[in-house]
C-alpha positions in Angstrom: 0.0 0.0 0.0 1.1 3.5 -0.7 1.9 5.7 2.4 -0.7 8.3 3.3 -0.1 11.1 5.7 -3.5 12.6 6.7 -4.8 15.4 8.9 -6.5 14.8 12.2 -9.3 17.3 12.5 -9.8 17.8 16.2 -13.5 18.6 16.7 -12.8 18.8 20.5 -10.7 22.0 19.8 -12.2 23.7 16.8 -15.6 25.0 15.7 -16.9 22.8 12.9 -16.6 25.5 10.3 -12.9 26.1 11.3 -12.3 22.3 11.3 -13.6 22.1 7.7 -11.4 25.1 6.6 -8.3 23.6 8.2 -9.0 20.2 6.5 -9.2 22.0 3.2 -6.0 23.9 3.9 -4.2 20.7 4.9 -5.2 18.9 1.7 -4.0 21.9 -0.3 -0.6 21.5 1.3 -0.2 17.8 0.7 -2.0 16.0 3.5 -4.0 13.1 2.3 -7.3 12.4 4.0 -9.0 13.4 7.3 -9.9 11.5 10.5 -12.1 13.0 13.2 -13.3 11.4 16.4 -16.9 11.0 17.5 -16.9 13.0 20.8 -19.9 14.2 22.7 -17.6 16.3 25.0 -14.1 17.6 24.8 -11.4 16.1 27.0 -10.9 19.3 29.0 -13.0 22.5 29.0 -10.1 24.5 27.5 -10.5 22.6 24.3 -14.0 24.1 24.1 -15.8 22.2 21.3 -17.4 18.9 20.4 -19.2 19.0 17.1 -21.2 16.0 15.6 -18.6 14.1 13.6 -20.9 12.9 10.8 -22.1 16.4 9.9 -18.5 17.7 9.8 -17.2 14.8 7.7 -20.0 15.4 5.2 -18.9 19.0 4.9 -15.3 18.1 4.6 -16.2 15.6 1.9 -17.8 18.3 -0.2 -14.6 20.5 0.0 -11.9 17.8 -0.3 -11.0 14.7 -2.4 -9.2 12.5 0.2 -10.4 9.7 2.5 -12.7 10.3 5.4 -12.9 8.4 8.6 -14.5 8.8 12.0 -11.5 7.6 13.9 -13.3 6.5 16.0 -16.9 6.1 16.9 -18.4 3.7 19.5 -21.3 1.7 18.1 -22.3 0.5 21.5 -23.9 2.9 23.9 -25.1 6.3 22.5 -25.7 4.5 19.2 -27.3 1.3 18.3 -25.0 -0.4 15.7 -27.7 -0.1 13.0 -27.5 3.7 13.3 -23.7 3.7 12.9 -24.1 1.4 9.9 -26.7 3.8 8.3 -24.5 6.8 8.9 -21.4 5.1 7.5 -23.2 3.7 4.5 -24.7 7.1 3.6 -21.3 8.8 3.9 -19.8 6.1 1.7 -22.6 6.5 -0.9 -22.0 10.3 -1.0 -18.3 10.0 -1.4 -17.5 6.6 -3.1 -14.3 5.0 -2.3 -13.3 7.6 0.3 -14.9 6.6 3.5 -13.7 4.1 6.1 -15.4 3.3 9.4 -13.3 3.4 12.6 -14.8 1.7 15.6 -13.8 1.6 19.3 -15.2 0.3 22.5 -16.0 3.7 23.9 -15.2 6.1 26.7 -17.4 7.2 29.6 -16.7 10.8 28.7 -18.9 10.4 25.7 -21.0 7.3 26.3 -22.3 7.9 29.8 -24.5 10.8 28.7 -27.4 8.6 27.8 -27.5 7.4 31.4 -26.9 3.7 30.9 -24.8 1.3 32.9 -21.1 1.7 32.2 -19.5 -1.8 32.3 -15.9 -2.9 32.7 -13.6 -3.1 29.7 -14.2 -6.8 28.8 -17.9 -6.2 28.4 -17.3 -3.0 26.4 -15.0 -4.9 24.0 -17.5 -7.8 23.7 -20.2 -5.2 22.9 -18.1 -3.7 20.2 -17.5 -7.0 18.4 -21.2 -7.9 18.5 -21.8 -4.4 17.1 -19.3 -5.2 14.3 -21.2 -8.4 13.5 -24.4 -6.4 13.1 -22.8 -3.7 11.0 -21.1 -6.3 8.8 -24.5 -8.1 8.4 -26.2 -4.9 7.4 -23.5 -4.0 4.9 -23.4 -7.4 3.2 -27.1 -8.1 3.4 -28.0 -4.7 2.0 -25.6 -5.0 -0.9 -27.2 -8.4 -1.7 -30.7 -6.9 -1.6 -32.0 -8.8 1.4 -33.1 -8.1 5.0 -31.0 -9.2 7.9 -31.8 -9.7 11.6 -29.9 -10.3 14.8 -30.5 -11.5 18.4 -27.4 -11.5 20.5 -26.2 -11.0 24.1 -26.3 -7.2 23.9 -28.4 -6.2 20.8 -31.4 -7.0 18.8 -32.1 -6.1 15.2 -35.4 -6.9 13.6 -35.6 -7.7 9.9 -34.3 -4.7 7.9 -31.7 -3.5 5.5 -29.9 -0.3 4.6 -31.7 1.2 1.6 -28.9 3.7 0.8 -25.7 1.9 0.2 -22.4 2.5 -1.7 -21.4 0.0 -4.4 -18.7 -1.3 -2.0 -19.1 -1.4 1.7 -16.8 0.8 3.8 -13.8 -0.8 5.4 -14.3 -1.5 9.2 -11.2 -0.6 11.2 -11.0 -1.4 14.9 -9.2 1.0 17.3 -7.2 -0.7 20.0 -4.0 -0.6 22.0 -4.5 -4.1 23.5 -3.1 -7.4 22.1 -6.3 -9.5 22.8 -8.5 -7.0 21.0 -6.0 -6.7 18.2 -6.2 -10.5 17.5 -10.0 -10.3 17.5 -9.8 -7.3 15.2 -7.7 -9.3 12.8 -10.4 -12.0 12.7 -13.5 -9.8 12.4 -12.5 -6.4 10.9 -10.8 -5.1 7.8 -7.9 -3.2 9.5 -6.4 -1.8 12.7 -6.2 1.7 14.2 -4.0 2.7 17.1 -2.2 5.7 18.6 1.4 6.5 19.1 3.1 4.2 21.6 6.5 2.5 22.1 7.5 0.6 19.0 7.8 -2.7 20.7 4.3 -2.5 22.0 3.0 -1.7 18.5 5.0 -4.6 17.0 3.2 -6.9 19.5 -0.2 -5.5 18.3 0.7 -6.1 14.7 1.7 -9.7 15.5 -1.6 -10.4 17.3 -3.6 -8.7 14.6 -1.8 -10.7 11.9 -2.4 -14.0 13.8 -6.2 -13.2 14.0 -6.3 -12.3 10.3 -4.6 -15.6 9.3 -7.0 -17.6 11.5 -9.8 -16.1 9.4 -8.1 -16.8 6.1 -7.1 -13.2 5.4 -3.8 -11.7 4.4 -2.7 -9.3 7.1 -0.2 -7.6 4.8 -3.2 -6.5 2.6 -5.1 -5.0 5.6 -4.7 -1.3 6.5 -2.8 -0.3 9.6 -3.7 3.2 10.7 -2.0 5.5 13.3 -3.2 8.6 14.9 -0.1 10.6 16.2 -0.4 13.5 18.6 2.4 16.0 18.6 3.2 19.6 19.6 5.1 21.8 17.2 5.4 25.6 17.5 7.9 28.3 16.7 9.8 27.7 20.0 10.1 24.7 22.3 8.6 26.8 25.1 5.5 27.6 23.0 5.2 23.9 22.0 5.3 22.8 25.6 2.8 25.5 26.7 0.4 24.3 24.0 0.7 20.7 25.2 0.2 21.6 28.8 -2.8 23.9 28.1 -4.6 22.3 25.1 -3.8 18.6 25.4 -2.9 17.7 29.0 -4.7 14.4 28.6 -1.7 13.4 26.4 0.4 13.4 29.6 -2.0 11.3 31.7 -0.4 7.9 32.2 -3.4 5.9 33.0 -6.5 4.5 31.3 -9.1 7.3 30.8 -12.1 5.4 29.7 -14.0 5.6 33.0 -13.8 9.4 33.6 -17.1 11.1 32.8 -16.6 14.9 32.8 -14.2 17.4 31.1 -14.1 19.1 34.5 -12.8 16.0 36.2 -10.1 15.8 33.5 -9.3 19.5 34.2 -8.7 18.7 37.9 -6.4 15.8 37.0 -4.6 18.0 34.4 -3.3 20.1 37.3 -1.1 17.2 38.2 0.4 16.8 34.8 4.1 17.9 34.5 6.2 18.4 31.4 8.1 15.2 31.9 4.9 13.2 31.8 4.8 13.7 28.0 8.2 12.0 27.5 7.8 8.9 25.5 4.2 9.7 24.8 4.3 12.8 22.5 7.1 14.7 20.8 7.2 18.4 21.8 9.6 20.4 19.8 10.0 23.4 17.5 12.4 21.3 15.3 10.5 19.8 12.3 13.3 17.3 11.8 12.7 15.8 15.3 9.1 15.3 14.4 10.0 13.9 10.9 12.3 11.3 12.6 9.6 10.2 15.0 7.0 9.8 12.2 9.5 7.9 10.1 9.9 5.3 12.8 6.2 4.5 12.5 6.4 4.5 8.7 9.3 2.0 9.0 7.2 -0.1 11.4 4.6 -0.7 8.7 1.8 1.8 9.0 -0.1 2.6 5.8 -1.9 5.7 6.9 -0.8 8.2 9.6 -3.0 11.1 10.7 -1.2 13.9 12.5 -2.6 16.0 15.2 -0.7 19.1 16.3 -2.2 19.9 19.7 -1.8 23.7 19.5 -4.1 26.3 18.0 -1.4 27.2 15.5 -2.8 24.8 12.9 -2.1 26.8 9.7 1.5 27.6 10.6 2.0 23.9 11.6 0.4 22.6 8.4 2.6 24.9 6.3 5.8 24.0 8.2 5.2 20.2 7.9 4.1 20.5 4.3 7.5 22.1 3.5 9.8 20.2 5.9 8.3 16.9 6.9 5.9 15.4 4.3 8.3 15.4 1.4 11.0 13.7 3.4 8.9 10.7 4.6 9.3 7.5 2.7 8.7 3.8 2.8 
């Protein structure tokens, strides 16, 4: 697969109109494709936004030509899987060949708002894979012109189909940082999404994902491996650090965050974050070559698509700097 370096449109930080304009600007400077997360709330109040991802992706689709992915949405608590399938199929029908569907097991920050029980991680993961089964059934059944139904441990679906479909169903990519989930993703999904982490950890994920794919008779080398990489670049190291501490303190929190329910709770925890907490988790530098070297490590590891998120508000300056000094120097 050809290498693709895309733009992560952070709907937690930017008004949807601005997120669209920044995505257009990024594509014009050489970034390929856009991912955006399905958040109901920002991580911390300072980020200040949380637009509805499907509306924004539709608007980005009208103004750009690259791929489009919600990276990620949880088809398990706020949404019944059938609704996620319909949203995805519609976007894929509108923008043929451009949309991929990124799915995760969810975070309480977004999913608790409907007032349901918030289970432990194993149940959340089981829910996600049952949701993937339903979405896959709807995609394949609808393309074949037949109704499908489902009765499982967590969900029911009465006989129905998706009446608006693309000619080819969207790829389903599973977001995970855990080896057990990675193996199940290899069996049941079309590709893998993860975030920046130590290379040896990601190598382990790739191995488990490949094992699951082979068990299902699939070629793991032909399946997309997608990375979202958070970073902080600015004109000076001091500004880059200030941006990380102010705009993205969650990047320095060295613990699982899936059970925290409020941006205001995250803001209280953020008071404990220190500059050294970002070490090994996120590159903070004014030197574009330092960032290039970090991104190249992930390219060499085997990622096909990498979506970059600069955590500061200085998006246009960062896009222009990376377009000039980073993107042209990355290679397989």
